[in-house]
PyMOL Python script that loads the backbone (N, CA, C, O; Angstrom):
from pymol import cmd

cmd.read_pdbstr("""\
ATOM      1  N   UNK A   1      -6.138 -30.571  -8.538  1.00  0.00           N
ATOM      2  CA  UNK A   1      -6.198 -31.487  -9.811  1.00  0.00           C
ATOM      3  C   UNK A   1      -6.686 -33.047  -8.805  1.00  0.00           C
ATOM      4  O   UNK A   1      -5.866 -33.472  -7.991  1.00  0.00           O
ATOM      5  N   UNK A   2      -7.839 -33.658  -8.955  1.00  0.00           N
ATOM      6  CA  UNK A   2      -8.690 -35.188  -8.155  1.00  0.00           C
ATOM      7  C   UNK A   2      -7.950 -35.835  -9.767  1.00  0.00           C
ATOM      8  O   UNK A   2      -7.674 -35.314 -10.848  1.00  0.00           O
ATOM      9  N   UNK A   3      -7.855 -37.086  -9.245  1.00  0.00           N
ATOM     10  CA  UNK A   3      -7.785 -38.144 -10.143  1.00  0.00           C
ATOM     11  C   UNK A   3      -9.018 -38.701 -10.782  1.00  0.00           C
ATOM     12  O   UNK A   3      -9.976 -37.954 -10.978  1.00  0.00           O
ATOM     13  N   UNK A   4      -9.068 -40.312 -11.213  1.00  0.00           N
ATOM     14  CA  UNK A   4      -9.607 -39.876 -11.621  1.00  0.00           C
ATOM     15  C   UNK A   4      -9.687 -42.231 -11.706  1.00  0.00           C
ATOM     16  O   UNK A   4      -8.653 -42.884 -11.559  1.00  0.00           O
ATOM     17  N   UNK A   5     -10.846 -42.800 -11.911  1.00  0.00           N
ATOM     18  CA  UNK A   5     -10.523 -43.758 -11.991  1.00  0.00           C
ATOM     19  C   UNK A   5     -11.096 -44.589 -13.985  1.00  0.00           C
ATOM     20  O   UNK A   5     -12.084 -44.271 -14.646  1.00  0.00           O
ATOM     21  N   UNK A   6     -10.439 -45.215 -14.201  1.00  0.00           N
ATOM     22  CA  UNK A   6     -10.698 -45.682 -15.919  1.00  0.00           C
ATOM     23  C   UNK A   6     -10.342 -46.934 -15.871  1.00  0.00           C
ATOM     24  O   UNK A   6      -9.202 -47.373 -15.718  1.00  0.00           O
ATOM     25  N   UNK A   7     -11.754 -47.764 -16.058  1.00  0.00           N
ATOM     26  CA  UNK A   7     -11.921 -49.359 -16.030  1.00  0.00           C
ATOM     27  C   UNK A   7     -11.604 -49.784 -17.584  1.00  0.00           C
ATOM     28  O   UNK A   7     -12.605 -49.982 -18.272  1.00  0.00           O
ATOM     29  N   UNK A   8      -9.829 -50.008 -18.459  1.00  0.00           N
ATOM     30  CA  UNK A   8     -10.206 -50.837 -19.388  1.00  0.00           C
ATOM     31  C   UNK A   8     -10.440 -52.724 -20.243  1.00  0.00           C
ATOM     32  O   UNK A   8     -10.075 -53.886 -20.061  1.00  0.00           O
ATOM     33  N   UNK A   9     -10.977 -52.198 -20.845  1.00  0.00           N
ATOM     34  CA  UNK A   9     -10.262 -53.431 -21.437  1.00  0.00           C
ATOM     35  C   UNK A   9      -9.960 -53.342 -22.724  1.00  0.00           C
ATOM     36  O   UNK A   9     -10.062 -52.461 -23.577  1.00  0.00           O
ATOM     37  N   UNK A  10      -9.427 -54.818 -22.680  1.00  0.00           N
ATOM     38  CA  UNK A  10      -7.953 -55.778 -23.259  1.00  0.00           C
ATOM     39  C   UNK A  10      -7.551 -56.694 -23.661  1.00  0.00           C
ATOM     40  O   UNK A  10      -7.029 -57.575 -22.978  1.00  0.00           O
ATOM     41  N   UNK A  11      -7.726 -56.719 -25.136  1.00  0.00           N
ATOM     42  CA  UNK A  11      -7.699 -57.578 -26.439  1.00  0.00           C
ATOM     43  C   UNK A  11      -7.330 -57.745 -26.315  1.00  0.00           C
ATOM     44  O   UNK A  11      -6.607 -56.838 -25.903  1.00  0.00           O
ATOM     45  N   UNK A  12      -6.477 -59.475 -26.214  1.00  0.00           N
ATOM     46  CA  UNK A  12      -4.966 -59.808 -26.712  1.00  0.00           C
ATOM     47  C   UNK A  12      -5.499 -60.396 -28.890  1.00  0.00           C
ATOM     48  O   UNK A  12      -6.580 -60.712 -29.387  1.00  0.00           O
ATOM     49  N   UNK A  13      -4.457 -60.299 -29.337  1.00  0.00           N
ATOM     50  CA  UNK A  13      -3.681 -60.853 -30.756  1.00  0.00           C
ATOM     51  C   UNK A  13      -4.785 -62.236 -30.355  1.00  0.00           C
ATOM     52  O   UNK A  13      -5.920 -62.322 -30.824  1.00  0.00           O
ATOM     53  N   UNK A  14      -4.229 -63.165 -29.485  1.00  0.00           N
ATOM     54  CA  UNK A  14      -4.237 -64.610 -30.159  1.00  0.00           C
ATOM     55  C   UNK A  14      -4.164 -64.924 -28.146  1.00  0.00           C
ATOM     56  O   UNK A  14      -3.772 -64.329 -27.142  1.00  0.00           O
ATOM     57  N   UNK A  15      -4.948 -66.476 -28.583  1.00  0.00           N
ATOM     58  CA  UNK A  15      -4.817 -67.573 -27.669  1.00  0.00           C
ATOM     59  C   UNK A  15      -3.255 -67.997 -26.730  1.00  0.00           C
ATOM     60  O   UNK A  15      -3.021 -68.444 -25.607  1.00  0.00           O
ATOM     61  N   UNK A  16      -2.804 -67.762 -27.376  1.00  0.00           N
ATOM     62  CA  UNK A  16      -1.291 -67.681 -26.782  1.00  0.00           C
ATOM     63  C   UNK A  16      -0.800 -67.370 -26.394  1.00  0.00           C
ATOM     64  O   UNK A  16       0.063 -67.964 -25.748  1.00  0.00           O
ATOM     65  N   UNK A  17      -0.900 -66.581 -26.445  1.00  0.00           N
ATOM     66  CA  UNK A  17      -0.397 -64.775 -25.755  1.00  0.00           C
ATOM     67  C   UNK A  17      -0.865 -64.845 -23.892  1.00  0.00           C
ATOM     68  O   UNK A  17      -1.955 -64.571 -23.389  1.00  0.00           O
ATOM     69  N   UNK A  18       0.273 -65.262 -23.285  1.00  0.00           N
ATOM     70  CA  UNK A  18       0.034 -64.949 -21.866  1.00  0.00           C
ATOM     71  C   UNK A  18      -0.469 -63.893 -21.267  1.00  0.00           C
ATOM     72  O   UNK A  18      -0.048 -62.738 -21.205  1.00  0.00           O
ATOM     73  N   UNK A  19      -1.875 -64.642 -20.612  1.00  0.00           N
ATOM     74  CA  UNK A  19      -2.624 -62.403 -19.719  1.00  0.00           C
ATOM     75  C   UNK A  19      -1.388 -62.355 -18.265  1.00  0.00           C
ATOM     76  O   UNK A  19      -1.381 -61.603 -17.290  1.00  0.00           O
ATOM     77  N   UNK A  20      -0.691 -63.180 -18.543  1.00  0.00           N
ATOM     78  CA  UNK A  20       0.683 -62.653 -17.457  1.00  0.00           C
ATOM     79  C   UNK A  20       2.077 -62.043 -18.272  1.00  0.00           C
ATOM     80  O   UNK A  20       3.106 -61.420 -18.011  1.00  0.00           O
ATOM     81  N   UNK A  21       1.407 -62.639 -19.384  1.00  0.00           N
ATOM     82  CA  UNK A  21       2.480 -61.837 -20.130  1.00  0.00           C
ATOM     83  C   UNK A  21       2.689 -60.631 -20.062  1.00  0.00           C
ATOM     84  O   UNK A  21       3.788 -60.153 -19.779  1.00  0.00           O
ATOM     85  N   UNK A  22       1.324 -59.759 -20.394  1.00  0.00           N
ATOM     86  CA  UNK A  22       0.021 -58.451 -21.162  1.00  0.00           C
ATOM     87  C   UNK A  22       0.174 -58.166 -19.988  1.00  0.00           C
ATOM     88  O   UNK A  22       0.313 -56.945 -20.054  1.00  0.00           O
ATOM     89  N   UNK A  23       0.274 -58.536 -18.562  1.00  0.00           N
ATOM     90  CA  UNK A  23      -0.121 -57.677 -17.227  1.00  0.00           C
ATOM     91  C   UNK A  23       0.839 -56.813 -17.640  1.00  0.00           C
ATOM     92  O   UNK A  23       0.621 -55.745 -18.213  1.00  0.00           O
ATOM     93  N   UNK A  24       2.501 -57.516 -17.197  1.00  0.00           N
ATOM     94  CA  UNK A  24       3.501 -56.875 -17.408  1.00  0.00           C
ATOM     95  C   UNK A  24       4.739 -56.333 -17.964  1.00  0.00           C
ATOM     96  O   UNK A  24       5.826 -55.767 -17.849  1.00  0.00           O
ATOM     97  N   UNK A  25       3.655 -57.002 -18.768  1.00  0.00           N
ATOM     98  CA  UNK A  25       4.169 -55.298 -19.780  1.00  0.00           C
ATOM     99  C   UNK A  25       2.848 -53.903 -20.521  1.00  0.00           C
ATOM    100  O   UNK A  25       2.969 -52.845 -21.139  1.00  0.00           O
ATOM    101  N   UNK A  26       1.886 -54.589 -20.076  1.00  0.00           N
ATOM    102  CA  UNK A  26       1.816 -52.745 -19.516  1.00  0.00           C
ATOM    103  C   UNK A  26       1.540 -52.327 -18.861  1.00  0.00           C
ATOM    104  O   UNK A  26       0.673 -51.453 -18.874  1.00  0.00           O
ATOM    105  N   UNK A  27       2.508 -52.992 -17.361  1.00  0.00           N
ATOM    106  CA  UNK A  27       2.688 -52.092 -16.325  1.00  0.00           C
ATOM    107  C   UNK A  27       4.195 -50.942 -16.135  1.00  0.00           C
ATOM    108  O   UNK A  27       4.486 -49.996 -15.403  1.00  0.00           O
ATOM    109  N   UNK A  28       4.969 -51.837 -17.465  1.00  0.00           N
ATOM    110  CA  UNK A  28       6.036 -51.234 -17.780  1.00  0.00           C
ATOM    111  C   UNK A  28       5.736 -49.968 -18.687  1.00  0.00           C
ATOM    112  O   UNK A  28       6.436 -48.982 -18.457  1.00  0.00           O
ATOM    113  N   UNK A  29       4.934 -49.887 -19.531  1.00  0.00           N
ATOM    114  CA  UNK A  29       3.931 -48.735 -20.688  1.00  0.00           C
ATOM    115  C   UNK A  29       3.653 -47.628 -20.304  1.00  0.00           C
ATOM    116  O   UNK A  29       3.756 -46.558 -20.904  1.00  0.00           O
ATOM    117  N   UNK A  30       3.109 -47.949 -18.780  1.00  0.00           N
ATOM    118  CA  UNK A  30       2.463 -47.053 -18.280  1.00  0.00           C
ATOM    119  C   UNK A  30       2.028 -45.142 -17.748  1.00  0.00           C
ATOM    120  O   UNK A  30       1.848 -44.854 -16.565  1.00  0.00           O
ATOM    121  N   UNK A  31       1.979 -44.588 -18.349  1.00  0.00           N
ATOM    122  CA  UNK A  31       3.464 -42.978 -18.710  1.00  0.00           C
ATOM    123  C   UNK A  31       3.142 -43.939 -17.130  1.00  0.00           C
ATOM    124  O   UNK A  31       2.627 -45.018 -16.840  1.00  0.00           O
ATOM    125  N   UNK A  32       3.965 -42.498 -16.218  1.00  0.00           N
ATOM    126  CA  UNK A  32       4.297 -42.550 -14.774  1.00  0.00           C
ATOM    127  C   UNK A  32       3.077 -42.298 -13.855  1.00  0.00           C
ATOM    128  O   UNK A  32       2.726 -42.824 -12.799  1.00  0.00           O
ATOM    129  N   UNK A  33       2.496 -41.208 -14.700  1.00  0.00           N
ATOM    130  CA  UNK A  33       2.072 -40.997 -12.760  1.00  0.00           C
ATOM    131  C   UNK A  33       0.433 -41.298 -12.931  1.00  0.00           C
ATOM    132  O   UNK A  33      -0.466 -40.471 -12.775  1.00  0.00           O
ATOM    133  N   UNK A  34       0.267 -42.937 -13.355  1.00  0.00           N
ATOM    134  CA  UNK A  34      -0.135 -43.614 -13.062  1.00  0.00           C
ATOM    135  C   UNK A  34       0.036 -44.870 -12.852  1.00  0.00           C
ATOM    136  O   UNK A  34       1.192 -45.292 -12.824  1.00  0.00           O
ATOM    137  N   UNK A  35      -0.954 -45.677 -12.675  1.00  0.00           N
ATOM    138  CA  UNK A  35      -1.452 -47.436 -12.117  1.00  0.00           C
ATOM    139  C   UNK A  35      -2.300 -48.153 -11.928  1.00  0.00           C
ATOM    140  O   UNK A  35      -3.453 -47.745 -11.797  1.00  0.00           O
ATOM    141  N   UNK A  36      -2.051 -49.135 -11.875  1.00  0.00           N
ATOM    142  CA  UNK A  36      -3.379 -49.764 -11.425  1.00  0.00           C
ATOM    143  C   UNK A  36      -4.170 -50.231 -10.553  1.00  0.00           C
ATOM    144  O   UNK A  36      -3.883 -51.397 -10.282  1.00  0.00           O
ATOM    145  N   UNK A  37      -4.599 -50.036 -10.278  1.00  0.00           N
ATOM    146  CA  UNK A  37      -5.781 -50.125  -9.128  1.00  0.00           C
ATOM    147  C   UNK A  37      -5.912 -51.981  -9.034  1.00  0.00           C
ATOM    148  O   UNK A  37      -5.106 -52.496  -8.260  1.00  0.00           O
ATOM    149  N   UNK A  38      -6.894 -52.959  -9.794  1.00  0.00           N
ATOM    150  CA  UNK A  38      -7.191 -53.752 -10.463  1.00  0.00           C
ATOM    151  C   UNK A  38      -7.120 -54.349 -11.698  1.00  0.00           C
ATOM    152  O   UNK A  38      -7.644 -53.927 -12.730  1.00  0.00           O
ATOM    153  N   UNK A  39      -6.163 -55.785 -11.506  1.00  0.00           N
ATOM    154  CA  UNK A  39      -6.254 -56.515 -12.582  1.00  0.00           C
ATOM    155  C   UNK A  39      -7.368 -57.533 -13.217  1.00  0.00           C
ATOM    156  O   UNK A  39      -6.734 -58.393 -13.829  1.00  0.00           O
ATOM    157  N   UNK A  40      -8.642 -57.758 -13.309  1.00  0.00           N
ATOM    158  CA  UNK A  40      -9.430 -58.283 -13.647  1.00  0.00           C
ATOM    159  C   UNK A  40      -9.726 -59.464 -15.039  1.00  0.00           C
ATOM    160  O   UNK A  40      -9.934 -58.952 -16.140  1.00  0.00           O
ATOM    161  N   UNK A  41      -9.731 -61.223 -14.912  1.00  0.00           N
ATOM    162  CA  UNK A  41      -9.222 -61.127 -16.759  1.00  0.00           C
ATOM    163  C   UNK A  41     -11.258 -62.181 -16.752  1.00  0.00           C
ATOM    164  O   UNK A  41     -12.112 -62.566 -15.953  1.00  0.00           O
ATOM    165  N   UNK A  42     -11.026 -62.148 -17.973  1.00  0.00           N
ATOM    166  CA  UNK A  42     -12.561 -62.171 -18.378  1.00  0.00           C
ATOM    167  C   UNK A  42     -12.624 -63.040 -19.658  1.00  0.00           C
ATOM    168  O   UNK A  42     -12.048 -62.588 -20.648  1.00  0.00           O
ATOM    169  N   UNK A  43     -13.227 -64.178 -19.752  1.00  0.00           N
ATOM    170  CA  UNK A  43     -12.652 -65.103 -20.157  1.00  0.00           C
ATOM    171  C   UNK A  43     -13.878 -64.269 -21.650  1.00  0.00           C
ATOM    172  O   UNK A  43     -14.893 -63.589 -21.505  1.00  0.00           O
ATOM    173  N   UNK A  44     -12.921 -64.899 -23.412  1.00  0.00           N
ATOM    174  CA  UNK A  44     -14.219 -64.606 -24.169  1.00  0.00           C
ATOM    175  C   UNK A  44     -15.223 -65.716 -24.428  1.00  0.00           C
ATOM    176  O   UNK A  44     -16.259 -66.264 -24.050  1.00  0.00           O
ATOM    177  N   UNK A  45     -14.234 -65.691 -25.321  1.00  0.00           N
ATOM    178  CA  UNK A  45     -14.500 -67.278 -25.604  1.00  0.00           C
ATOM    179  C   UNK A  45     -12.357 -68.549 -26.802  1.00  0.00           C
ATOM    180  O   UNK A  45     -11.261 -68.405 -27.343  1.00  0.00           O
ATOM    181  N   UNK A  46     -13.288 -69.392 -26.405  1.00  0.00           N
ATOM    182  CA  UNK A  46     -11.983 -70.502 -27.043  1.00  0.00           C
ATOM    183  C   UNK A  46     -10.700 -70.331 -26.314  1.00  0.00           C
ATOM    184  O   UNK A  46      -9.524 -70.258 -26.669  1.00  0.00           O
ATOM    185  N   UNK A  47     -11.199 -70.300 -25.399  1.00  0.00           N
ATOM    186  CA  UNK A  47     -10.080 -69.426 -24.482  1.00  0.00           C
ATOM    187  C   UNK A  47      -8.760 -68.725 -24.898  1.00  0.00           C
ATOM    188  O   UNK A  47      -7.540 -68.801 -24.747  1.00  0.00           O
ATOM    189  N   UNK A  48      -9.973 -67.811 -25.668  1.00  0.00           N
ATOM    190  CA  UNK A  48      -9.320 -65.940 -25.726  1.00  0.00           C
ATOM    191  C   UNK A  48      -9.569 -64.595 -23.557  1.00  0.00           C
ATOM    192  O   UNK A  48     -10.483 -63.838 -23.228  1.00  0.00           O
ATOM    193  N   UNK A  49      -8.520 -64.919 -22.938  1.00  0.00           N
ATOM    194  CA  UNK A  49      -8.937 -64.185 -22.028  1.00  0.00           C
ATOM    195  C   UNK A  49      -8.447 -62.723 -22.392  1.00  0.00           C
ATOM    196  O   UNK A  49      -7.419 -62.408 -22.992  1.00  0.00           O
ATOM    197  N   UNK A  50      -9.519 -61.846 -21.837  1.00  0.00           N
ATOM    198  CA  UNK A  50      -9.498 -60.697 -22.073  1.00  0.00           C
ATOM    199  C   UNK A  50      -8.623 -59.356 -20.579  1.00  0.00           C
ATOM    200  O   UNK A  50      -8.611 -58.350 -21.288  1.00  0.00           O
ATOM    201  N   UNK A  51      -8.299 -59.099 -19.849  1.00  0.00           N
ATOM    202  CA  UNK A  51      -7.968 -57.506 -18.973  1.00  0.00           C
ATOM    203  C   UNK A  51      -8.728 -57.220 -19.442  1.00  0.00           C
ATOM    204  O   UNK A  51      -9.034 -57.027 -20.619  1.00  0.00           O
ATOM    205  N   UNK A  52      -9.405 -57.112 -18.020  1.00  0.00           N
ATOM    206  CA  UNK A  52     -10.331 -55.633 -17.363  1.00  0.00           C
ATOM    207  C   UNK A  52      -9.169 -54.623 -16.583  1.00  0.00           C
ATOM    208  O   UNK A  52      -9.192 -54.484 -15.360  1.00  0.00           O
ATOM    209  N   UNK A  53      -8.767 -54.353 -16.927  1.00  0.00           N
ATOM    210  CA  UNK A  53      -8.263 -53.342 -15.957  1.00  0.00           C
ATOM    211  C   UNK A  53      -8.631 -51.610 -14.915  1.00  0.00           C
ATOM    212  O   UNK A  53      -9.505 -51.018 -15.549  1.00  0.00           O
ATOM    213  N   UNK A  54      -8.387 -51.110 -14.153  1.00  0.00           N
ATOM    214  CA  UNK A  54      -9.293 -50.169 -13.235  1.00  0.00           C
ATOM    215  C   UNK A  54      -7.580 -49.293 -13.236  1.00  0.00           C
ATOM    216  O   UNK A  54      -6.634 -49.420 -12.459  1.00  0.00           O
ATOM    217  N   UNK A  55      -7.683 -48.788 -13.947  1.00  0.00           N
ATOM    218  CA  UNK A  55      -5.804 -47.638 -14.292  1.00  0.00           C
ATOM    219  C   UNK A  55      -6.897 -46.157 -12.994  1.00  0.00           C
ATOM    220  O   UNK A  55      -8.091 -45.856 -13.009  1.00  0.00           O
ATOM    221  N   UNK A  56      -5.756 -45.646 -12.109  1.00  0.00           N
ATOM    222  CA  UNK A  56      -5.670 -44.829 -11.275  1.00  0.00           C
ATOM    223  C   UNK A  56      -4.578 -43.592 -11.867  1.00  0.00           C
ATOM    224  O   UNK A  56      -3.361 -43.419 -11.789  1.00  0.00           O
ATOM    225  N   UNK A  57      -6.178 -42.558 -12.742  1.00  0.00           N
ATOM    226  CA  UNK A  57      -4.166 -41.552 -13.191  1.00  0.00           C
ATOM    227  C   UNK A  57      -4.732 -39.856 -12.575  1.00  0.00           C
ATOM    228  O   UNK A  57      -5.498 -39.925 -11.614  1.00  0.00           O
ATOM    229  N   UNK A  58      -4.491 -38.842 -12.932  1.00  0.00           N
ATOM    230  CA  UNK A  58      -4.565 -37.570 -12.983  1.00  0.00           C
ATOM    231  C   UNK A  58      -6.049 -37.202 -14.026  1.00  0.00           C
ATOM    232  O   UNK A  58      -6.199 -37.410 -15.230  1.00  0.00           O
ATOM    233  N   UNK A  59      -7.021 -36.583 -13.007  1.00  0.00           N
ATOM    234  CA  UNK A  59      -8.507 -35.626 -14.020  1.00  0.00           C
ATOM    235  C   UNK A  59      -7.918 -34.560 -15.038  1.00  0.00           C
ATOM    236  O   UNK A  59      -8.633 -33.579 -15.238  1.00  0.00           O
ATOM    237  N   UNK A  60      -6.924 -34.616 -15.586  1.00  0.00           N
ATOM    238  CA  UNK A  60      -5.655 -33.958 -16.289  1.00  0.00           C
ATOM    239  C   UNK A  60      -7.448 -33.663 -18.132  1.00  0.00           C
ATOM    240  O   UNK A  60      -8.646 -33.930 -18.043  1.00  0.00           O
ATOM    241  N   UNK A  61      -6.775 -33.159 -19.183  1.00  0.00           N
ATOM    242  CA  UNK A  61      -7.491 -33.322 -20.219  1.00  0.00           C
ATOM    243  C   UNK A  61      -6.649 -34.321 -21.366  1.00  0.00           C
ATOM    244  O   UNK A  61      -5.611 -33.850 -21.830  1.00  0.00           O
ATOM    245  N   UNK A  62      -7.091 -35.687 -21.819  1.00  0.00           N
ATOM    246  CA  UNK A  62      -6.776 -35.785 -22.734  1.00  0.00           C
ATOM    247  C   UNK A  62      -5.071 -37.473 -21.761  1.00  0.00           C
ATOM    248  O   UNK A  62      -4.167 -38.148 -22.255  1.00  0.00           O
ATOM    249  N   UNK A  63      -5.475 -37.341 -20.757  1.00  0.00           N
ATOM    250  CA  UNK A  63      -4.378 -38.597 -20.547  1.00  0.00           C
ATOM    251  C   UNK A  63      -5.466 -40.099 -20.714  1.00  0.00           C
ATOM    252  O   UNK A  63      -4.875 -41.172 -20.591  1.00  0.00           O
ATOM    253  N   UNK A  64      -6.639 -40.139 -20.922  1.00  0.00           N
ATOM    254  CA  UNK A  64      -7.130 -40.978 -20.877  1.00  0.00           C
ATOM    255  C   UNK A  64      -6.519 -41.750 -21.819  1.00  0.00           C
ATOM    256  O   UNK A  64      -5.922 -42.804 -21.598  1.00  0.00           O
ATOM    257  N   UNK A  65      -6.771 -40.871 -23.547  1.00  0.00           N
ATOM    258  CA  UNK A  65      -6.575 -41.180 -25.196  1.00  0.00           C
ATOM    259  C   UNK A  65      -4.742 -41.028 -24.782  1.00  0.00           C
ATOM    260  O   UNK A  65      -4.135 -41.214 -25.837  1.00  0.00           O
ATOM    261  N   UNK A  66      -3.777 -40.768 -23.658  1.00  0.00           N
ATOM    262  CA  UNK A  66      -2.152 -41.555 -23.320  1.00  0.00           C
ATOM    263  C   UNK A  66      -2.098 -42.797 -23.009  1.00  0.00           C
ATOM    264  O   UNK A  66      -1.152 -43.556 -23.224  1.00  0.00           O
ATOM    265  N   UNK A  67      -4.046 -43.277 -22.019  1.00  0.00           N
ATOM    266  CA  UNK A  67      -3.008 -44.045 -21.417  1.00  0.00           C
ATOM    267  C   UNK A  67      -2.696 -45.933 -23.246  1.00  0.00           C
ATOM    268  O   UNK A  67      -2.175 -46.878 -23.840  1.00  0.00           O
ATOM    269  N   UNK A  68      -4.031 -44.495 -22.818  1.00  0.00           N
ATOM    270  CA  UNK A  68      -4.605 -46.213 -24.404  1.00  0.00           C
ATOM    271  C   UNK A  68      -3.829 -45.994 -24.786  1.00  0.00           C
ATOM    272  O   UNK A  68      -2.970 -46.353 -23.980  1.00  0.00           O
ATOM    273  N   UNK A  69      -2.987 -45.216 -26.305  1.00  0.00           N
ATOM    274  CA  UNK A  69      -1.670 -45.110 -26.895  1.00  0.00           C
ATOM    275  C   UNK A  69      -1.042 -46.825 -25.552  1.00  0.00           C
ATOM    276  O   UNK A  69      -1.532 -47.943 -25.396  1.00  0.00           O
ATOM    277  N   UNK A  70       0.503 -45.942 -24.748  1.00  0.00           N
ATOM    278  CA  UNK A  70       0.178 -47.025 -24.515  1.00  0.00           C
ATOM    279  C   UNK A  70       0.202 -48.050 -23.851  1.00  0.00           C
ATOM    280  O   UNK A  70       1.037 -48.626 -23.155  1.00  0.00           O
ATOM    281  N   UNK A  71      -0.864 -48.218 -24.163  1.00  0.00           N
ATOM    282  CA  UNK A  71      -1.318 -50.050 -23.726  1.00  0.00           C
ATOM    283  C   UNK A  71      -0.983 -50.231 -25.279  1.00  0.00           C
ATOM    284  O   UNK A  71       0.210 -50.437 -25.502  1.00  0.00           O
ATOM    285  N   UNK A  72      -1.957 -50.183 -26.562  1.00  0.00           N
ATOM    286  CA  UNK A  72      -2.068 -50.857 -27.263  1.00  0.00           C
ATOM    287  C   UNK A  72      -0.043 -50.907 -27.280  1.00  0.00           C
ATOM    288  O   UNK A  72       0.813 -51.760 -27.516  1.00  0.00           O
ATOM    289  N   UNK A  73      -0.055 -50.132 -27.068  1.00  0.00           N
ATOM    290  CA  UNK A  73       1.436 -50.659 -28.148  1.00  0.00           C
ATOM    291  C   UNK A  73       2.577 -52.134 -27.530  1.00  0.00           C
ATOM    292  O   UNK A  73       3.391 -52.755 -28.214  1.00  0.00           O
ATOM    293  N   UNK A  74       2.314 -52.294 -26.369  1.00  0.00           N
ATOM    294  CA  UNK A  74       2.592 -53.192 -26.056  1.00  0.00           C
ATOM    295  C   UNK A  74       2.001 -54.891 -26.332  1.00  0.00           C
ATOM    296  O   UNK A  74       0.898 -55.438 -26.356  1.00  0.00           O
ATOM    297  N   UNK A  75       3.351 -55.290 -26.501  1.00  0.00           N
ATOM    298  CA  UNK A  75       3.852 -56.918 -27.758  1.00  0.00           C
ATOM    299  C   UNK A  75       2.352 -57.761 -27.808  1.00  0.00           C
ATOM    300  O   UNK A  75       2.109 -58.330 -26.744  1.00  0.00           O
ATOM    301  N   UNK A  76       1.602 -57.883 -28.581  1.00  0.00           N
ATOM    302  CA  UNK A  76       0.928 -59.166 -28.642  1.00  0.00           C
ATOM    303  C   UNK A  76      -0.861 -58.382 -27.768  1.00  0.00           C
ATOM    304  O   UNK A  76      -1.737 -59.029 -27.193  1.00  0.00           O
ATOM    305  N   UNK A  77      -0.793 -56.541 -28.068  1.00  0.00           N
ATOM    306  CA  UNK A  77      -2.791 -56.693 -27.799  1.00  0.00           C
ATOM    307  C   UNK A  77      -2.704 -56.234 -29.065  1.00  0.00           C
ATOM    308  O   UNK A  77      -1.744 -55.905 -29.762  1.00  0.00           O
ATOM    309  N   UNK A  78      -3.696 -56.262 -29.219  1.00  0.00           N
ATOM    310  CA  UNK A  78      -5.233 -56.500 -30.785  1.00  0.00           C
ATOM    311  C   UNK A  78      -5.723 -55.744 -30.509  1.00  0.00           C
ATOM    312  O   UNK A  78      -5.673 -55.017 -31.501  1.00  0.00           O
ATOM    313  N   UNK A  79      -6.832 -54.746 -29.033  1.00  0.00           N
ATOM    314  CA  UNK A  79      -7.716 -53.409 -28.663  1.00  0.00           C
ATOM    315  C   UNK A  79      -7.906 -53.563 -27.144  1.00  0.00           C
ATOM    316  O   UNK A  79      -7.663 -54.528 -26.419  1.00  0.00           O
ATOM    317  N   UNK A  80      -8.524 -52.059 -26.794  1.00  0.00           N
ATOM    318  CA  UNK A  80      -8.370 -51.433 -26.603  1.00  0.00           C
ATOM    319  C   UNK A  80      -9.570 -51.085 -25.333  1.00  0.00           C
ATOM    320  O   UNK A  80      -8.968 -51.034 -24.260  1.00  0.00           O
ATOM    321  N   UNK A  81     -11.155 -50.820 -25.137  1.00  0.00           N
ATOM    322  CA  UNK A  81     -11.776 -50.490 -24.615  1.00  0.00           C
ATOM    323  C   UNK A  81     -11.371 -49.695 -23.139  1.00  0.00           C
ATOM    324  O   UNK A  81     -10.599 -50.050 -22.249  1.00  0.00           O
ATOM    325  N   UNK A  82     -12.381 -48.248 -23.290  1.00  0.00           N
ATOM    326  CA  UNK A  82     -12.307 -46.937 -22.225  1.00  0.00           C
ATOM    327  C   UNK A  82     -13.815 -47.932 -22.291  1.00  0.00           C
ATOM    328  O   UNK A  82     -14.510 -47.950 -23.306  1.00  0.00           O
ATOM    329  N   UNK A  83     -14.142 -48.688 -21.098  1.00  0.00           N
ATOM    330  CA  UNK A  83     -15.796 -49.103 -20.508  1.00  0.00           C
ATOM    331  C   UNK A  83     -16.757 -48.031 -19.571  1.00  0.00           C
ATOM    332  O   UNK A  83     -17.979 -47.888 -19.533  1.00  0.00           O
ATOM    333  N   UNK A  84     -15.827 -47.457 -18.952  1.00  0.00           N
ATOM    334  CA  UNK A  84     -15.873 -46.794 -18.207  1.00  0.00           C
ATOM    335  C   UNK A  84     -15.340 -45.413 -16.687  1.00  0.00           C
ATOM    336  O   UNK A  84     -16.039 -45.513 -15.679  1.00  0.00           O
ATOM    337  N   UNK A  85     -14.580 -44.664 -16.660  1.00  0.00           N
ATOM    338  CA  UNK A  85     -13.907 -43.751 -16.176  1.00  0.00           C
ATOM    339  C   UNK A  85     -15.087 -42.548 -15.260  1.00  0.00           C
ATOM    340  O   UNK A  85     -15.987 -41.790 -15.621  1.00  0.00           O
ATOM    341  N   UNK A  86     -14.490 -42.901 -14.014  1.00  0.00           N
ATOM    342  CA  UNK A  86     -15.260 -41.800 -12.289  1.00  0.00           C
ATOM    343  C   UNK A  86     -14.362 -41.469 -11.928  1.00  0.00           C
ATOM    344  O   UNK A  86     -13.235 -41.661 -12.383  1.00  0.00           O
ATOM    345  N   UNK A  87     -14.888 -40.548 -10.472  1.00  0.00           N
ATOM    346  CA  UNK A  87     -13.523 -39.884  -9.698  1.00  0.00           C
ATOM    347  C   UNK A  87     -13.504 -40.643  -8.795  1.00  0.00           C
ATOM    348  O   UNK A  87     -14.266 -41.572  -8.526  1.00  0.00           O
ATOM    349  N   UNK A  88     -12.820 -40.352  -8.405  1.00  0.00           N
ATOM    350  CA  UNK A  88     -12.600 -41.121  -7.233  1.00  0.00           C
ATOM    351  C   UNK A  88     -11.864 -40.114  -5.931  1.00  0.00           C
ATOM    352  O   UNK A  88     -11.601 -40.614  -4.837  1.00  0.00           O
TER     353      UNK A  88
END
""", "prot")
cmd.dss("prot")
cmd.show_as("cartoon", "prot")
cmd.util.cbc("prot")
cmd.orient("prot")
């Protein structure tokens, strides 16, 4: 079984939520067999900053859905959108 990299965009609920707090919460909530390769910050509007996550995970069915659910459970996250999935 190979691995994939999923690029996901994470939107915070409010501008008062620190991107660093979200990063810590996401890292704690991810399943054991996944890891974050890179995190970028993207200004959206009016001080709102979205996180662009590049997450490495096994290429198994339903894994992306589980990772999205784990990220959504983090306090302060409004929405998670998968932008791109590719094999490595």
